[in-house]
N, C-alpha and C positions, 0 to 999 in steps of 0.2 A: 265503331271507328268511323270517323268522319274525315276522309282525305280528299273530298271533293268527288269521288267516284265509289259507288257501292262495290263495283266490280273488284277494286283493289283490296277492299276488306275481305271479300270472298275468296280471292287468291291467297291472301295471308292465312285465313282460316284453313283453306284446303291444304296448303303447304305444311302448316304445323300439324294438322291432323294426319296427313300422310306420314310425316316423319315420326310422329308418336306411334302410329300403327306399325311401322317398320322397326323402330328402335326402342319403344317403350320410353320410359322417362330417363334414360341413360344419357351419357355424355353427347352421343351424336344428335339427339333431340335438342339438347341445349345449344350445340353448335349451330343447328339449323336456325333456332330462335335468335342467336346472335347474328347470323348472316342476314335474316330477314330485318331485324332492327337496324343494322348497318345500311342496308338498302333504302330503308324508309327514312332514316335520318342520319346524314353523314357525320362522321367523327367530328367532335368539337361543337356540335350544335346542340341545343336544348333538347333532350330526349324524354323528359319526365312524362309528358302527356302520352306519347306513343308507347313508352314502356308500361305505363299503367293501363292503357287500352289492350295492349298484348297480354298483360298479366290477367286481366278480366277475361279475355277471349280464352286463355288456356284453362282458366277456372270453369267457364262455361262448357268447354269441351270435356271436362272431367279429368284433366290431366294432373291438376293440383286441386286439393280439397278447398283451400282458401288462399286467394292471391294476396301477396303482400305488396301494397302500393307505396310508391315513392312519394314522400311529401313534396309539394312544390317549393322550389328554392326561393328564399327571400332576397329581395334586392339588398345590396349593401347598404348599411346605414351611413348617413353622412355626418 
């Protein structure tokens, strides 16, 4: 993830990994995922790239076997 600081990506990884270790893949882990996403990208903003980055991260951590990525939205046709 490239958010200008590698430290932020490490913090996100640590937070998700810690939540997974405490809660497994249950609802509280996914609540943590949603809270992290909301902190990184406020509601109403384009979240596709960050969502995909986080999905790939949880795949790398072994939390999910295969991340499902969100396709980029296409601009409205004129």
